[in-house]
C-alpha positions in Angstrom: -26.9 44.9 17.3 -27.1 43.2 20.7 -24.2 41.9 22.7 -24.7 38.2 21.6 -24.8 39.1 17.9 -21.7 41.3 18.3 -19.9 38.5 20.0 -20.7 36.1 17.2 -19.5 38.6 14.6 -16.2 39.2 16.4 -15.7 35.4 16.7 -16.4 35.0 13.0 -13.9 37.7 12.2 -11.3 36.1 14.4 -11.6 32.7 12.7 -11.5 34.3 9.2 -8.5 36.5 10.1 -5.8 33.9 9.1 -7.3 33.4 5.6 -7.6 37.2 5.2 -3.9 37.7 6.1 -2.9 34.9 3.6 -5.1 36.5 0.9 -3.5 39.9 1.6 0.1 38.6 1.4 -0.2 36.2 -1.5 -2.9 37.7 -3.7 -3.6 41.4 -3.0 0.0 42.2 -2.3 1.4 40.9 -5.6 -1.4 42.6 -7.5 -0.5 46.0 -5.9 3.2 45.4 -6.6 2.4 44.6 -10.2 0.6 47.9 -10.6 3.5 49.8 -9.0 6.3 48.1 -10.9 4.5 48.7 -14.3 5.1 52.4 -13.7 8.8 52.0 -13.1 12.0 51.1 -15.1 12.7 48.0 -12.9 15.2 45.7 -14.7 17.1 42.5 -13.9 20.5 44.0 -14.9 22.1 47.4 -15.0 21.6 50.5 -12.9 17.8 50.0 -12.8 18.3 46.7 -11.1 19.9 48.5 -8.1 17.9 51.7 -8.1 14.6 51.7 -10.1 12.9 54.9 -10.9 9.3 55.9 -11.4 8.7 56.6 -15.1 5.0 57.2 -15.2 3.3 56.1 -18.4 6.5 55.6 -20.4 6.2 51.8 -20.4 2.7 52.0 -21.8 3.6 54.7 -24.4 6.5 52.5 -25.6 4.2 49.4 -25.6 1.5 50.9 -27.8 4.1 52.3 -30.2 5.7 48.8 -30.5 4.5 46.9 -33.6 5.3 43.6 -31.9 2.9 44.5 -29.1 0.1 45.0 -31.6 0.9 41.7 -33.3 0.8 40.0 -30.0 -2.6 41.4 -29.1 -3.9 40.2 -32.5 -2.5 36.7 -32.0 -3.8 36.6 -28.4 -7.4 37.4 -29.6 -7.2 34.9 -32.4 -5.8 32.2 -30.1 -8.6 33.0 -27.6 -11.4 33.0 -30.1 -10.4 29.8 -31.9 -9.2 27.7 -28.9 -11.4 28.9 -26.1 -14.7 30.3 -27.5 -15.1 28.2 -30.6 -13.0 25.2 -29.5 -13.4 24.5 -25.8 -16.8 26.1 -25.3 -18.6 24.7 -28.3 -16.9 21.3 -28.3 -17.3 20.9 -24.6 -21.1 21.7 -24.8 -21.4 19.3 -27.8 -19.8 16.4 -26.0 -21.9 17.0 -22.9 -25.1 17.3 -24.9 -24.4 14.1 -26.9 -23.7 12.2 -23.7 -26.9 13.6 -22.0 -29.1 10.6 -22.7 -26.4 7.9 -22.8 -26.0 5.2 -20.2 -23.6 5.6 -17.3 -20.9 3.2 -18.7 -20.7 5.0 -22.0 -20.5 8.4 -20.3 -17.7 7.1 -18.0 -15.6 5.8 -21.0 -15.9 9.0 -23.0 -15.3 11.0 -19.9 -12.1 9.2 -19.0 -10.8 9.6 -22.6 -11.5 13.4 -22.7 -10.4 14.1 -19.1 -7.1 12.4 -19.8 -6.1 15.4 -21.8 -7.2 17.8 -19.1 -5.2 16.2 -16.2 -2.0 15.9 -18.3 0.5 18.7 -17.5 0.8 21.5 -20.1 4.4 20.7 -20.8 3.6 17.0 -21.5 0.7 18.0 -23.7 3.1 20.3 -25.7 5.7 17.5 -26.2 2.9 15.1 -27.2 1.6 17.5 -29.9 5.1 18.3 -31.1 5.7 14.6 -31.6 2.4 14.3 -33.4 2.8 17.3 -35.7 6.6 17.6 -36.4 8.1 16.7 -39.8 8.6 13.0 -38.9 5.7 12.9 -36.5 2.7 10.6 -36.3 0.4 12.7 -38.4 2.8 12.9 -41.3 3.5 9.1 -41.0 -0.3 8.6 -41.4 -0.3 10.8 -44.5 2.6 9.0 -46.0 0.9 5.6 -45.4 -2.0 6.9 -47.7 0.5 8.2 -50.3 -0.3 11.9 -49.4 2.2 14.7 -49.2 3.6 15.6 -45.8 3.2 19.0 -44.2 5.4 20.9 -41.8 2.5 21.7 -39.5 4.3 23.7 -36.9 5.8 26.0 -39.5 3.0 26.1 -42.1 0.1 26.3 -39.6 1.7 27.2 -36.3 -1.3 29.1 -34.8 -3.8 26.4 -35.7 -1.5 23.8 -34.2 -1.3 25.5 -30.8 -5.0 26.1 -30.9 -5.8 22.5 -31.5 -3.4 21.4 -28.7 -5.1 23.8 -26.3 -8.6 22.6 -27.3 -7.5 19.0 -26.7 -6.1 20.0 -23.3 -8.9 22.1 -22.0 -12.2 20.8 -23.5 -12.8 18.3 -20.6 -13.3 21.2 -18.2 -16.1 22.7 -20.3 -17.6 19.3 -20.8 -17.8 18.7 -17.0 -19.3 22.1 -16.4 -22.0 21.6 -19.0 -22.6 18.0 -18.0 -23.5 19.1 -14.5 -25.8 21.9 -15.8 -27.5 19.7 -18.4 -28.3 17.1 -15.8 -30.2 19.8 -13.9 -32.5 20.6 -16.8 -36.0 19.3 -15.8 -36.9 16.4 -18.0 -40.6 17.1 -17.5 -40.2 20.3 -19.5 -38.4 18.6 -22.3 -41.0 15.8 -22.4 -43.9 18.3 -22.5 -42.2 20.2 -25.4 -41.8 16.9 -27.3 -45.5 16.1 -26.8 -46.4 19.5 -28.1 -44.4 18.7 -31.3 -41.1 20.5 -30.7 -38.1 19.1 -32.4 -34.8 18.4 -30.7 -33.3 21.5 -32.2 -36.2 23.7 -30.9 -35.9 22.1 -27.4 -32.1 22.8 -27.5 -32.5 26.5 -28.5 -35.6 27.4 -26.6 -35.4 25.3 -23.4 -31.9 23.9 -22.8 -29.7 26.9 -23.7 -31.8 29.5 -21.8 -31.8 27.1 -18.8 -28.0 26.7 -18.7 -27.2 30.3 -19.7 -25.5 31.0 -16.4 -23.2 28.0 -16.8 -22.4 29.1 -20.3 -21.3 32.5 -19.2 -19.4 31.1 -16.1 -17.6 28.6 -18.2 -16.8 31.1 -20.9 -15.2 33.5 -18.4 -13.1 30.7 -16.8 -11.8 29.3 -20.1 -11.1 32.8 -21.4 -9.0 33.6 -18.3 -7.2 30.2 -18.5 -6.5 30.6 -22.2 -5.2 34.2 -21.8 -2.6 32.8 -19.4 -1.4 29.9 -21.6 2.3 30.2 -21.8 4.0 26.7 -21.4 2.0 25.1 -24.2 2.9 27.7 -26.8 6.5 28.3 -25.7 7.3 24.5 -25.7 5.6 23.9 -29.1 6.8 27.0 -31.1 8.6 29.4 -28.8 6.3 32.1 -30.2 7.4 31.5 -33.7 8.1 31.1 -36.5 8.8 34.8 -36.3 5.8 36.3 -34.4 3.2 33.9 -35.7 2.3 32.5 -32.3 3.7 35.3 -30.1 0.7 35.9 -27.8 0.9 38.4 -25.0 2.2 36.0 -22.3 5.1 35.1 -24.7 5.8 38.7 -25.5 5.7 39.6 -21.8 8.1 36.8 -21.0 10.5 38.0 -23.7 10.5 41.5 -22.5 10.7 40.7 -18.8 13.2 37.8 -18.7 14.9 37.8 -22.1 15.4 41.6 -22.4 15.5 41.9 -18.6 12.9 44.8 -18.6 10.7 43.8 -15.6 8.9 47.1 -15.5 7.9 46.9 -19.1 6.9 43.2 -18.7 4.6 44.0 -15.8 3.0 46.8 -17.8 2.2 44.2 -20.5 0.6 42.0 -17.8 -1.8 44.7 -16.9 -3.0 44.9 -20.5 -3.5 41.2 -20.4 -5.5 41.5 -17.2 -7.6 44.3 -18.8 -8.4 42.1 -21.8 -9.7 39.4 -19.4 -11.8 41.9 -17.5 -13.3 43.4 -20.7 -14.0 39.9 -22.2 -15.7 38.8 -18.9 -17.9 41.9 -18.7 -18.8 41.5 -22.4 -19.9 37.9 -21.8 -22.1 38.9 -18.9 -23.7 41.9 -20.7 -24.3 40.0 -23.9 -25.9 37.0 -22.1 -27.9 39.4 -19.7 -26.7 37.4 -16.7 -27.2 39.0 -13.3 -24.1 39.1 -11.0 
């Protein structure tokens, strides 16, 4: 490397240094602290709050022996599968595909309606759906107007209720991702396939889906990570109940860390949540054979 190239490299490093420092302080630092605290008995009250001790894998042993943890993992996977993979991913692609050939005005109107749910804060979304699904809510009022029996949705179908709310809240993001990728599919290839006698379903399966495969995997990873971290929506709608019917890992982690004051145990749960996200992301990449 000559002197000029070395000078350019040093100058680039100098200008990037502030962002690296901020990344180290506000991103890498908390991650390392989370790993460390998960192996301690750190607590918000008691002797452990003043002098925490290293306990090794005790938090993880206790966690995997706790039946409530196993229930939370099951509820998390169900919530992820229904609301993210089936709900946001499929519905988002369907909306984007149906709007693919529509005029600009139609696309704008539908886009505004769908995006309205996405830009609404989670806590507001939760209150809207509670008002819609509670005993005297809008949905039961509609059922009564048709002479049908009302249902206590948040108690009879709590997991489905929070899944529907999360789908409504997050589908717009998937729709926007797929809209951008579908617009990049060459029309000449689709027209050639139609001339050769291919049906719309064949064009979708053999041309469009392989072309947007990278966007599918990227979007699935993003909505998976977002859904794994959903807390406010579920906590405001059901509080993790009734019982443990909607107690996902973020709810379980919150209860252990800030209700039972066991911060070390709570951070250990957060590592398991992180591990689920990593495993799911690697599975998506391997199953779709996408190069990274």
